Backbone as a printed PyTorch tensor [residue, N CA C, xyz], in Angstrom:
tensor([[[175.9570,  52.9220,  82.5010],
         [175.5430,  53.2260,  81.2670],
         [175.0500,  54.6540,  80.4370]],

        [[175.0010,  55.0900,  81.1800],
         [175.2150,  57.0840,  81.0250],
         [176.1450,  57.5000,  79.7410]],

        [[177.9800,  57.1770,  81.0130],
         [178.7420,  57.3840,  79.6070],
         [178.9240,  56.4550,  78.4570]],

        [[178.3950,  54.9790,  78.4050],
         [178.7690,  54.0420,  77.6760],
         [177.1930,  54.4100,  76.6900]],

        [[176.7610,  55.6980,  76.4880],
         [175.3590,  56.0460,  75.5510],
         [175.5290,  57.9280,  75.1980]],

        [[176.7610,  58.1030,  75.5910],
         [176.0330,  59.1590,  75.6650],
         [174.9010,  60.1600,  75.1180]],

        [[174.7860,  59.9500,  74.1370],
         [174.2580,  60.6720,  72.5670],
         [173.0610,  59.9650,  72.9080]],

        [[172.3060,  58.8070,  73.4070],
         [170.9310,  58.4430,  73.7470],
         [170.2240,  58.6030,  75.6480]],

        [[171.4130,  59.3050,  75.9960],
         [171.2870,  59.1850,  77.0260],
         [170.9490,  60.8160,  77.8020]],

        [[172.1910,  61.9490,  76.2520],
         [171.5920,  62.9950,  76.1030],
         [170.1020,  63.2630,  75.4420]],

        [[170.1570,  62.5560,  74.5570],
         [168.5600,  62.3900,  74.1990],
         [167.3860,  62.0950,  75.6340]],

        [[167.3890,  61.4610,  75.9370],
         [166.6950,  60.5790,  77.7770],
         [166.6300,  62.2920,  77.8870]],

        [[167.7590,  62.5230,  78.5900],
         [167.5030,  63.5490,  79.7660],
         [166.9360,  64.5210,  79.5190]],

        [[167.4750,  64.8550,  77.4310],
         [166.4640,  66.3330,  77.3510],
         [164.3230,  65.7930,  77.3840]],

        [[164.4790,  64.3400,  76.4000],
         [163.0490,  64.5260,  76.3560],
         [162.0880,  64.3540,  78.0870]],

        [[163.0410,  63.9920,  79.3150],
         [162.7650,  64.6440,  80.3580],
         [162.5720,  65.3020,  80.6320]],

        [[163.7810,  66.3880,  80.5830],
         [162.9670,  67.5080,  80.9230],
         [161.6860,  68.1400,  80.4660]],

        [[162.1380,  68.3230,  79.1620],
         [160.8590,  68.3120,  78.2270],
         [159.6980,  68.1370,  79.1160]],

        [[158.9300,  66.6680,  79.5740],
         [157.7940,  66.5000,  79.9940],
         [157.9380,  66.2580,  81.9330]],

        [[159.1350,  67.3240,  81.8930],
         [158.8610,  67.6940,  82.9610],
         [158.7880,  68.7070,  83.2830]],

        [[159.2020,  69.9250,  81.9680],
         [158.2830,  71.3830,  82.0720],
         [156.5950,  71.1430,  81.3060]],

        [[156.5000,  70.7200,  80.8710],
         [155.1150,  69.7420,  79.8360],
         [154.0040,  69.7020,  81.4260]],

        [[154.6730,  68.9860,  82.0410],
         [153.5970,  68.4590,  83.2660],
         [154.1570,  68.7930,  84.9730]],

        [[155.0360,  69.9700,  84.9240],
         [154.5690,  70.6680,  86.1060],
         [155.0050,  72.3440,  85.9870]],

        [[154.6670,  72.2170,  85.1120],
         [154.9290,  74.0990,  84.2880],
         [153.3430,  74.5630,  84.7940]],

        [[152.9890,  75.5030,  84.2730],
         [151.9150,  75.7230,  84.8380],
         [150.8410,  75.1730,  83.8430]],

        [[149.8950,  75.6730,  84.3610],
         [148.6290,  74.7100,  83.0170],
         [148.4960,  75.5440,  81.6550]],

        [[148.6110,  74.5110,  81.1600],
         [148.6970,  75.2250,  79.5160],
         [147.2590,  76.0400,  78.6230]],

        [[146.0670,  75.3030,  79.8250],
         [145.1040,  75.7550,  79.4640],
         [145.0900,  78.0340,  79.2180]],

        [[145.8200,  77.5730,  80.0040],
         [145.9620,  79.3640,  80.6780],
         [146.3500,  79.9820,  79.4400]],

        [[147.0910,  79.4460,  78.3850],
         [147.7590,  80.7480,  77.7580],
         [146.3670,  80.6160,  76.4920]],

        [[146.4070,  81.2520,  75.5430],
         [145.8650,  81.4280,  74.2770],
         [146.0080,  81.0920,  73.4500]],

        [[147.6140,  79.3510,  73.5170],
         [147.8640,  78.8010,  72.8010],
         [146.3750,  77.7950,  72.7190]],

        [[145.8860,  77.8030,  73.0420],
         [144.6440,  76.4120,  73.1300],
         [143.7770,  76.8650,  72.2300]],

        [[143.7240,  77.4460,  71.7510],
         [142.1300,  77.6400,  70.3590],
         [142.3720,  77.5670,  69.6940]],

        [[143.6470,  76.7460,  69.2060],
         [142.9020,  76.0760,  67.7710],
         [142.6360,  74.1520,  68.2880]],

        [[143.2270,  73.8340,  69.4350],
         [142.5480,  73.1920,  70.6690],
         [140.9990,  73.1280,  70.6410]],

        [[140.6490,  74.2400,  71.4200],
         [139.0170,  73.9670,  71.4120],
         [138.5840,  74.4310,  70.4230]],

        [[138.9400,  74.9240,  69.6170],
         [137.8090,  75.3080,  68.4270],
         [137.8240,  73.4760,  67.5290]],

        [[139.1590,  72.8880,  67.2990],
         [138.7130,  71.4490,  67.1960],
         [138.1600,  70.5180,  67.4350]],

        [[137.5880,  70.9380,  69.3230],
         [136.9570,  69.9900,  69.2130],
         [135.5910,  70.5890,  69.0600]],

        [[135.6730,  71.7490,  69.0470],
         [133.8470,  72.3240,  68.9540],
         [133.4400,  72.4230,  67.5760]],

        [[133.9650,  71.4540,  66.2540],
         [134.4180,  71.4470,  65.5070],
         [133.5540,  69.4730,  65.1380]],

        [[134.5360,  68.5650,  66.4300],
         [133.9830,  67.3020,  66.9120],
         [133.2150,  67.7200,  67.1510]],

        [[132.3920,  68.5720,  68.2950],
         [131.1890,  68.3020,  68.6560],
         [130.0050,  67.7250,  68.0590]],

        [[129.8200,  69.2980,  66.6540],
         [129.0180,  69.3280,  66.0500],
         [128.8150,  68.2680,  64.7260]],

        [[129.5180,  67.9340,  65.6240],
         [128.4040,  66.5670,  64.3320],
         [128.9260,  64.8480,  65.5210]],

        [[128.3520,  64.0490,  64.8870],
         [127.3230,  63.1790,  65.4460],
         [128.5330,  61.6380,  65.9590]],

        [[128.7600,  62.0740,  64.1490],
         [130.5830,  61.1330,  64.3390],
         [131.7150,  61.1170,  65.4610]],

        [[131.6960,  62.7250,  65.2230],
         [133.1800,  62.9330,  66.3230],
         [132.5440,  63.4820,  67.6450]],

        [[131.1510,  63.5400,  67.8850],
         [130.7700,  64.0020,  68.9920],
         [131.8050,  63.5510,  70.5160]],

        [[132.0990,  62.1550,  70.1510],
         [133.1040,  61.3960,  71.2900],
         [134.1950,  61.6820,  71.7460]],

        [[135.1850,  63.0610,  70.6380],
         [136.2460,  63.5530,  71.0140],
         [136.3640,  64.8500,  71.8570]],

        [[136.1520,  63.7590,  73.0350],
         [136.6020,  65.0250,  74.1690],
         [137.5950,  65.8610,  74.4140]],

        [[137.2230,  65.8630,  75.6130],
         [139.2100,  66.8910,  75.8230],
         [139.7080,  66.2810,  76.3480]],

        [[138.8350,  65.4970,  77.7360],
         [139.3290,  64.2170,  78.5020],
         [139.6880,  63.0920,  77.5700]],

        [[139.4380,  63.1120,  76.5830],
         [140.2250,  61.8720,  76.1040],
         [141.3890,  62.0350,  75.4740]],

        [[140.4980,  63.8590,  74.4910],
         [142.5700,  63.8940,  74.0560],
         [143.5330,  63.9920,  75.3100]],

        [[142.9190,  64.1890,  76.8190],
         [143.9190,  64.8080,  77.0620],
         [144.4220,  63.4790,  77.5390]],

        [[143.6060,  62.4480,  78.0850],
         [144.8430,  60.8410,  77.9140],
         [145.2700,  59.9420,  76.9390]],

        [[145.0530,  60.8380,  75.6850],
         [145.9830,  60.2080,  74.4760],
         [147.2210,  60.8170,  74.4010]],

        [[147.0100,  61.9080,  74.6800],
         [147.6950,  62.8850,  74.7290],
         [148.5940,  62.2270,  76.5760]],

        [[147.9590,  61.5980,  76.8050],
         [149.3320,  61.5020,  78.0500],
         [150.1080,  59.7620,  77.7610]],

        [[149.1090,  59.1670,  77.4250],
         [149.5670,  58.1730,  77.1690],
         [150.9860,  57.7960,  75.7550]],

        [[150.7600,  58.8080,  74.7740],
         [151.5610,  59.8080,  74.1750],
         [152.7190,  59.9860,  74.9700]],

        [[152.6270,  61.2420,  75.4990],
         [154.1320,  61.4600,  76.2580],
         [154.8630,  60.5630,  76.6200]],

        [[154.6820,  59.6260,  77.0910],
         [155.3540,  58.9940,  77.8460],
         [156.1260,  57.7140,  77.0810]],

        [[155.5730,  57.1880,  75.9200],
         [155.4380,  56.3570,  74.8650],
         [157.1100,  56.4000,  74.7470]],

        [[157.9810,  57.2900,  74.6390],
         [159.3070,  57.9440,  73.8790],
         [160.3790,  57.2040,  75.0320]],

        [[159.4280,  57.3140,  76.5510],
         [159.7150,  57.5990,  77.5310],
         [160.5820,  55.5950,  77.9310]],

        [[159.2380,  55.1720,  77.3230],
         [159.2550,  53.4960,  77.6290],
         [160.7610,  53.0680,  76.9210]],

        [[160.4320,  53.4890,  75.4170],
         [161.1630,  53.5620,  74.1670],
         [163.1030,  53.8070,  75.2230]],

        [[163.0170,  54.9070,  75.2680],
         [164.6970,  55.0170,  76.1500],
         [165.0300,  54.3370,  76.9140]],

        [[164.2260,  53.9400,  78.0050],
         [164.6130,  53.3570,  79.6350],
         [165.0290,  51.2300,  78.3150]],

        [[163.9600,  51.5630,  77.9910],
         [164.6250,  49.9550,  77.2590],
         [165.9600,  50.4710,  76.4570]],

        [[165.9230,  50.8560,  75.4680],
         [167.5790,  51.0710,  74.7730],
         [168.9020,  51.4790,  75.7060]],

        [[168.2880,  52.2080,  77.1690],
         [169.8920,  52.4700,  78.2720],
         [169.5240,  51.4980,  78.8910]],

        [[168.9290,  50.4630,  79.5410],
         [168.8450,  49.2880,  79.7980],
         [169.0360,  48.3040,  79.6570]],

        [[168.6700,  48.0020,  78.0570],
         [168.7730,  46.7600,  77.6050],
         [167.6570,  45.5730,  77.3850]],

        [[167.2460,  45.4950,  76.4250],
         [166.3080,  44.3810,  76.1750],
         [166.0600,  43.5900,  77.6670]],

        [[167.5310,  43.0300,  78.1320],
         [167.0740,  41.9900,  79.3840],
         [166.3430,  42.8010,  80.6950]],

        [[165.9500,  43.5240,  80.5730],
         [165.7150,  44.6390,  82.0520],
         [164.8780,  45.4210,  81.2390]],

        [[163.4280,  45.3120,  80.8230],
         [162.8620,  45.9570,  79.8380],
         [161.5980,  46.6970,  81.4330]],

        [[161.5750,  45.4870,  81.7530],
         [160.9850,  45.8440,  83.1610],
         [160.9870,  46.1950,  84.3880]],

        [[162.7100,  47.0190,  84.6530],
         [162.6140,  47.7010,  84.8600],
         [162.1810,  49.4940,  84.3980]],

        [[162.0400,  49.1990,  83.3410],
         [162.1430,  50.0840,  82.0260],
         [160.0520,  50.8440,  82.6780]],

        [[159.7540,  49.7360,  82.6730],
         [158.0400,  49.9660,  83.8360],
         [158.0240,  50.5270,  84.3400]],

        [[159.1660,  49.8590,  85.5030],
         [159.8740,  50.0800,  86.7900],
         [159.2010,  51.7410,  87.1850]],

        [[160.1880,  52.6870,  86.7170],
         [161.1090,  53.3550,  86.5360],
         [160.1610,  54.3760,  85.9220]],

        [[159.2900,  53.7620,  84.4310],
         [157.8840,  55.0670,  84.0500],
         [157.0880,  55.0330,  85.0760]],

        [[156.2310,  54.0120,  85.9900],
         [155.2760,  54.1920,  87.0660],
         [156.2440,  55.0890,  87.9110]],

        [[157.3490,  54.9150,  88.3210],
         [158.2380,  55.4830,  89.7400],
         [157.6990,  56.6350,  89.6840]],

        [[158.6920,  57.7950,  87.9910],
         [158.3850,  58.6870,  86.6790],
         [156.9450,  59.6530,  87.5420]],

        [[156.1570,  59.0950,  86.3140],
         [154.5120,  59.3580,  86.7140],
         [153.2850,  59.5970,  87.9210]],

        [[154.1300,  58.8200,  89.0610],
         [154.0700,  58.2620,  90.4850],
         [155.0280,  59.8790,  90.8420]],

        [[156.0960,  59.7700,  90.5830],
         [156.9460,  61.1850,  91.4000],
         [155.4280,  62.9770,  91.4170]],

        [[155.6030,  62.4380,  89.3980],
         [154.9750,  63.9390,  89.1690],
         [153.5140,  64.3430,  89.7210]],

        [[152.9610,  63.4260,  89.7330],
         [151.7810,  63.3000,  90.2950],
         [151.5550,  63.7720,  92.1770]],

        [[152.3040,  63.3060,  92.4660],
         [152.7450,  63.4290,  93.9110],
         [153.6690,  65.0150,  94.5460]],

        [[154.1780,  65.9820,  93.2660],
         [154.5720,  66.9940,  92.9490],
         [153.7930,  68.1510,  92.3800]],

        [[152.6820,  67.5070,  92.1610],
         [151.3080,  67.7240,  92.1430],
         [150.8260,  68.9790,  92.5170]],

        [[149.9020,  67.6670,  93.4620],
         [150.0310,  68.5430,  94.9280],
         [149.2200,  69.7150,  94.7510]],

        [[150.9310,  69.9490,  94.9330],
         [152.0640,  71.0110,  95.6920],
         [152.4570,  71.7880,  94.9570]],

        [[151.5150,  71.9080,  93.7770],
         [151.7090,  72.9810,  92.7650],
         [150.4950,  73.6710,  92.3730]],

        [[150.9900,  75.3590,  92.6700],
         [149.2300,  75.6910,  92.0630],
         [148.0830,  76.0650,  91.6760]],

        [[149.0560,  75.9370,  89.8730],
         [147.8760,  75.8280,  88.8770],
         [147.7820,  74.2170,  88.1130]],

        [[148.7000,  72.7960,  88.6040],
         [148.0580,  71.5690,  88.7470],
         [147.7450,  71.0650,  89.9290]],

        [[147.1950,  69.4200,  89.6260],
         [146.5360,  68.9200,  90.4820],
         [146.8270,  66.9800,  90.0240]],

        [[146.7080,  66.5840,  90.9710],
         [146.3660,  65.6130,  90.7360],
         [145.3810,  64.3740,  90.4240]],

        [[146.3430,  63.4160,  89.2210],
         [145.1140,  63.2130,  88.4900],
         [145.3320,  61.6880,  88.7680]],

        [[144.0510,  60.3950,  88.9680],
         [144.3040,  59.8990,  88.7570],
         [144.2860,  58.7740,  87.4100]],

        [[144.0350,  59.8890,  86.1650],
         [143.6580,  58.8140,  85.0050],
         [144.7270,  59.7800,  84.9810]],

        [[145.9200,  60.3130,  84.9290],
         [147.0430,  61.0960,  84.7880],
         [148.2310,  59.4060,  84.7830]],

        [[147.9460,  59.0660,  86.0880],
         [148.6470,  57.8860,  86.6970],
         [148.6120,  57.0520,  85.3070]],

        [[147.4240,  56.4580,  85.0800],
         [146.7330,  55.5380,  84.4940],
         [147.5460,  55.8400,  82.7900]],

        [[146.8030,  56.5690,  82.7680],
         [147.7860,  57.3260,  81.1430],
         [149.3600,  56.9890,  80.8860]],

        [[149.3350,  57.8950,  81.7740],
         [151.4680,  57.7680,  81.9200],
         [151.6160,  56.3630,  82.0050]],

        [[151.4800,  56.0220,  82.3010],
         [151.9960,  54.5210,  83.3010],
         [152.2860,  54.1540,  81.7870]],

        [[150.7310,  53.3210,  80.8770],
         [150.0810,  52.6150,  79.9150],
         [150.7380,  53.1860,  79.3150]],

        [[151.7970,  54.5340,  78.9360],
         [152.1660,  55.2950,  77.0150],
         [153.7360,  54.0450,  78.0290]],

        [[154.5550,  54.0840,  79.0170],
         [155.3200,  53.9610,  79.5670],
         [155.3460,  52.1760,  79.4400]],

        [[154.0030,  51.4640,  79.1630],
         [154.5130,  49.5770,  79.4940],
         [154.0150,  49.8530,  76.9880]],

        [[153.4010,  50.9160,  76.4320],
         [153.4600,  50.8520,  75.5360],
         [154.5710,  51.0820,  74.9080]],

        [[155.4880,  52.0220,  75.5100],
         [156.8560,  52.0700,  74.5970],
         [157.9330,  51.2470,  75.1090]],

        [[157.7340,  50.3020,  75.7450],
         [158.3300,  49.6650,  76.7420],
         [158.3380,  48.3200,  74.9250]],

        [[156.8010,  48.3470,  74.8710],
         [156.3060,  46.8630,  73.5600],
         [157.1120,  47.1240,  72.8100]],

        [[156.6620,  48.3710,  72.1590],
         [157.8450,  48.6850,  71.0820],
         [159.5110,  48.8370,  70.7150]],

        [[159.6570,  49.4910,  71.9040],
         [161.4220,  49.7010,  72.0890],
         [161.0650,  47.7130,  71.3060]],

        [[160.6910,  46.1870,  72.8200],
         [161.0600,  44.8400,  72.1720],
         [161.2040,  45.0740,  70.8800]],

        [[159.8450,  44.9920,  70.4090],
         [159.4890,  45.0230,  69.0160],
         [160.1200,  45.5070,  67.9600]],

        [[160.6110,  46.4170,  68.2280],
         [161.8720,  47.3820,  67.6580],
         [163.4110,  47.2880,  67.4160]],

        [[163.3940,  45.9600,  68.6810],
         [165.0140,  45.4560,  69.1440],
         [164.8590,  44.3310,  68.6150]],

        [[163.9200,  43.5570,  68.4150],
         [163.5340,  41.8880,  68.1440],
         [164.5450,  41.7150,  67.3630]],

        [[164.7500,  42.3420,  66.7960],
         [166.2710,  42.1470,  65.3910],
         [167.3490,  41.5490,  65.8090]],

        [[168.1570,  42.2800,  66.8980],
         [169.0330,  41.8420,  67.7870],
         [168.9920,  40.7710,  68.7340]],

        [[168.1850,  39.5940,  68.3560],
         [168.1640,  38.4090,  69.5170],
         [167.5430,  37.5560,  68.2770]],

        [[166.7690,  37.7440,  67.3260],
         [167.3940,  36.4630,  66.1150],
         [168.4470,  36.3890,  66.1320]],

        [[169.9150,  37.2020,  65.1460],
         [170.8160,  36.6770,  64.5120],
         [171.6500,  35.7370,  66.5060]],

        [[171.4600,  36.0480,  67.1820],
         [172.9670,  35.4060,  67.9970],
         [171.8480,  34.2650,  68.2960]],

        [[170.6750,  33.4000,  67.8860],
         [169.9170,  32.8410,  68.7520],
         [170.5890,  31.7950,  66.5880]],

        [[170.1610,  32.4570,  65.4830],
         [171.5080,  31.5640,  64.9820],
         [172.5520,  30.6820,  64.4190]],

        [[172.8460,  32.1040,  64.6750],
         [174.7500,  32.4020,  65.3950],
         [175.2030,  30.5650,  66.0720]],

        [[174.1030,  31.1220,  67.3570],
         [174.4320,  30.0580,  68.4290],
         [174.1490,  28.3410,  67.2140]],

        [[173.2220,  28.5430,  66.7110],
         [173.0570,  26.9670,  66.0290],
         [174.1660,  26.7350,  65.8940]],

        [[174.1700,  27.8720,  64.3210],
         [175.5470,  27.6150,  63.2980],
         [176.6510,  27.2170,  64.2390]],

        [[176.6290,  27.2570,  65.1140],
         [178.2760,  26.8230,  65.3300],
         [178.2450,  25.9580,  66.0140]],

        [[176.5420,  25.4890,  66.4410],
         [176.6650,  23.9840,  67.7080],
         [176.8780,  23.4020,  66.0920]],

        [[176.3110,  22.8550,  64.7950],
         [175.8750,  22.1350,  63.6490],
         [177.5090,  22.0220,  63.1440]],

        [[177.8080,  23.4470,  63.8650],
         [179.9750,  22.7450,  63.2930],
         [180.7690,  22.1660,  63.7650]],

        [[180.1060,  22.5320,  64.8320],
         [180.7850,  21.2790,  66.7030],
         [180.7400,  19.3980,  65.7000]],

        [[179.5240,  20.1530,  65.8980],
         [178.5890,  18.8310,  65.0080],
         [179.5950,  18.0120,  64.3810]],

        [[179.7390,  17.9140,  63.0930],
         [179.9560,  18.1330,  62.5030],
         [181.7560,  17.7980,  62.5670]],

        [[182.1940,  18.4670,  62.7660],
         [183.8840,  18.1970,  62.6570],
         [184.3230,  16.6040,  63.6480]],

        [[182.9770,  16.3400,  64.0640],
         [183.9680,  15.5020,  65.1260],
         [185.0320,  13.9640,  64.2600]]])
C-alpha cells in the first residue's frame, strides 16, 4: 500500500508525525504563543452572544479538526471498500495517544479527547467517502452500458 502511493503515503506519515508532535509534545499552554487565543476567548467571554465559546469547546473542536485529515488520508490509502479499517486505525491511534499521555509529565489523558479524536476520524472517513463517490458512479454506468450492448448484439 505504501509503495503504490508514495506521495500520499509520505503526506500521511508527515501528518501523523505532526499529530504526534502536537499530542505528545510539551503542553502548548506553557508557552507564550497562546496569548492571542486567550485574548480572543476573553473577548468572546465579554459578550453575551459569544460567551459560550470557552477554551474547552475550542480545544474539543480543534481535536475533531485535527483528526479529520487522518480519516481522509486513511480512506485514500486503504480504499473506499475498507472505510471501516480507517475508523479502526483512527480509534486505535487516539487510544494509543491517550495511553501514552499518562506516562508524560506535561500531558494527561482525557476521555473528551478520545471522543473528539474519534469523531474527527469518523468525519474524515465520511468526507473521503463523499469526495471519492464520483469514482464509483462511472463504473456502475459502464457496467450497465456493457450489459445493454451485450443484450442488443444477440
